[in-house]
N, C-alpha and C positions, 0 to 999 in steps of 0.2 A: 611516466604514464603506464597504467596497467596494460598487459597484453590483451589481445582481442578476446581471450577466453578466461583469463584469471585476473584476480585483483593482485595488487602488490602484496608481498609477504606481511607487511605491517597492517595493511587494511584487512587482509584475509584473516589474520589472527584476531583483530578487533571484531570482525563480522562473526567469526566462529564463537568468540566469547559471548557476544550478545545473543546469538542463536541458541547456544547451550543454556544460558541463564533464562531466556524467555521461555524455552521449551520446558525447563523445570518449573517455572511459574505456571505455565499452561497446564502441566500435569497435575499440579496441586489444585488448580481451579476446576479441573475436570476429572475428579477421581473416579476410579472404577467402583461400582457398587453391585450388589446382588438384587437391586430393586427391579420390579417388572419393566419399568420404563428405561432401564439401562441401555436398551437398544438406541435410544435417542443420544445418550452420551457416547456410545460407540461411534455413532455417525459424526458427532461433534469432534471427537478425537481424530477420526479419519480425515476430517476436513481441515484440521488445524496442525496436526503433528505429522512428522515424517516427510518433511520437504518444505520448500519455500526459501526465498532469499532473506526473509525477515528484514526487508528494506525499511519498512515503516517503523518497526521496533528499534532498528539501528539508529534511525534519525531521531526518534524520541529520546533514546538513552544518550546519544551524543549531545543533543541540545540540552538535556538535563545536566550533563557533565559541565557545561559552560557556566552553570549557576550553582554548582556544588550541591545539587539535589541529592537527598538520601537515595541510595541505590534500590532499596526495596520499593519505595514509592515510584521511582522511575520504571522499574520492571513491571509493576502492576499496571501503570498507564500504557506501557508498551504492549502488554498482553491484551489489554482492552482494545487498543487500536487494531491489533492483529485479528482479534475476534470479529471486529466489524469488517475488516478486509476479507477474511475468510468466509464470513456470511455472504458477502457480495459475490464471491467466486462460486460458492455453492449454488446460489440462486441464478447466477449468470450462466452456469453450465446446464441448467435444466432444459428439457426438450422445448418448453415454451419460449426459451430465450435463444441460447447458442447451440443447444443440443450437443454439448461436448462430451466425449467419452473418456478423455484422459486429462488428468491434472496432476502436476508435480510427479509425473512418471508412474502414476497408479490410477485405477478407475475412479472416475468422479463419484461423488457421494450418491447421487441418484442412481448411478449404474451399479454401485456396490450394494446399495440398500433398496430404496424405492423413491419415486418422485415425492410422495407424501412425506417420507422420513427426511428427505433432503430439505424440503420446505420447513419442516419443524426444526431441524438442526440449525438452519440459518436463522430462523426466528429466535431460537434459544440463545445463539451466540450473540446476536444483536442486543437482546435485553440483558444478557449477562455483562456485556461491556459497560452498560450504564450502571448496573448494580455495583460493579467494581469501582467505578469513578465516584459513586455516591457514598462509598464506605469510608469510615474514618481512618482506616488503615492506609488509605491512599494519600490522605492529607488531613491534618487536624483542623485546618481552617475551613469552615463551611463555604466561605466565599471562593476559595480556590477550587473546592469540589464543584460548586455551582458553575464556575467559569469553565472548568473542564467539560462538564456535562453539556452546557449550552453550546460550546464551541464544537464538540463532537457531533451533537445533534444537527447543527447547521451544516457541517461538512458531509454528514451522511444522508441528509433528507432531500426534500424536493428541490431545494436551491443548490444542492450539491450532488453527491454521488448518484442518488436515485433519479434526480432530474436529468443528470447526464446520461444515465442508462436509457431513459425515455427518449432523449434525443438520438441516442444510438439506434434505437429501434425505428424511429422515424426516418433516420438516414438510410435505412434499407430500401425505402420507397421514394425518397426525395433526394434531389441532388443538392448538396451543401457547398457553399463557398468556403474558402480557407478560414475566414473569420468565424463562421459558425462551427467549423470543425475544431478550431482552437477553443472556442467556448465550450463545446461538448466535452472535450478532453480535460479542460480545466475543471469542469464540474465532476466528471466521472472519475478522474484520477487525481487531479491536482489538489483539490481542496482537502482530501484526506491526508495526502502527503504534507500539505501545509499545516494541518493540525498536528501531525506527528512532530514536525519541526518546532512548532510553537508551543507544544505541550510542556516541554522542558522549561521554557520561559515562564509559562503559567505556574508551574510547580515552584519555580524559583523566584516568583514575584518580580520578574525582570522589568526594566523600564521600557517605555514605548519604542525607543530607538532600537534596542536589541530585539524586541518582539517583531518589529516591522522588518528588520534585516533578515531574520529567520523566515518570516512569511514570504518575503519577496524571493529569497533564495529558493524556497520550496516550490513556489509557483513556476519558476523557470525550470527547476529540476523536474517537476512533474510533467511539464510539457515535453522536455527532452526525453524523459522516460517513455512517454507514449509514442513519440516519433520513432524512437529506436524499436519499440514494441511493434509498431506498424511495419517497419522494415523487416524485423525478424519474422513476422507473420508470412511474408512473401518469399523469404530466402533461406530461413533456418531449417535445420533438420529436427523433426519432432523428438529424436533421441537426445538432442542437445537441450531443447526447451522443456521437455517433459510434459508437453501438452500438444493438442492438435494444432496444426498450422494451416494456413490458407483459408481459415474459417471466415475471416472478414471479406476476403475476395469472393468466396463462394456465395456469401449472403448479400453481396453487392453493397456493403457498408462503405460510407464515406470515411476515408482515412487520409492522413498526411501524404502517404505514398500515392493514393489514387488521385489526390488533388495536385500534387507537386512533382511526382516522380521520385525515384529512389535517391538520385544524386542530390537533387535540391533538398530533399528531406534530410539527408545526411548533413548537408551544410547548415540547415536550420537547427539541427540538434547540436552541432558544434557551437553555433552562435549562442544558443540558449544556455549551454553549460558554461561558456566563458562569462556570460552575463550573470549566471547564478553565483559563480565563485566570487565575483567582484562584490556582491552584497555582503560577503562574510569578512571583508577587510576591516570592518568595524571592530572585530574581535581580536585583531592584532596578533594573528598567528595561533590563537587558541582553538580555532575551528578548522585546522588543517585536515583533520580526519573527515569532516564533512566535505571539504573540497576534493579529497581523494575519492569519496563516494560518488561525487558528481562525475568525475572522470571515468570511474568504473561503469556508471550507468551508460555513458556514451560508448564505451568500448565493449560492453557485454555481448555475448553470443547466446545467452539463454535467459 
């Protein structure tokens, strides 16, 4: 199992390979120009490059590997997912939401540029993600492209990430029970992670058994990720996490820690990771890297 602060050497090498490949893809998709509106692209690059675990791209590329998907296609989908994730972070950091000043160890986009530029940068990243998925370079089969677009739209919209963010805001004023907190986090975090895992299966035209296994793995992993995130918010050093901590506590938000306490939350995370890895047994050892990632999510300190 990885140490509390680092992944195993094998997993770290795989994570670095994905991060470097996805960063190169992002750089190609967000080229520098001398156009008057290049300030927008500066903000988009600021919000996407130079940090981040690239968890979702890693899951997308590893799931694509299970079905022998072309690496260029996998990287494009991984970049699209990261664009949606980064758009959500840019908007989440705004003064109207969390009012965060630090993200990935550097100033948040609205702090570096302006609130208006941050809103536009997030909007542009979101729409670019769908442009990428709709492009023939991502897949020759229009049915596959439509499936990717629809699945990402469902994960990112009102029944997914955006709806979860709305519940998160409501949770600042209302007391949620554990079931509602779980639903909130499944929507806010879990569904995009689920799409990342399932995207490789969509690209590879996988059968329903394999798609369902990846989706179930992802939902448990997503909840485990959020539980550990809640724990880190109350006990981690901002120098380790690269972002402001104690924000949820200060805002009075409902979290797994506030509902269960830290030790019970830790036990819940361990149970979720164990459950998540069992879903991958159907791949008969070919998904061991995904299992290692689940253990890393449990042990991470940043």
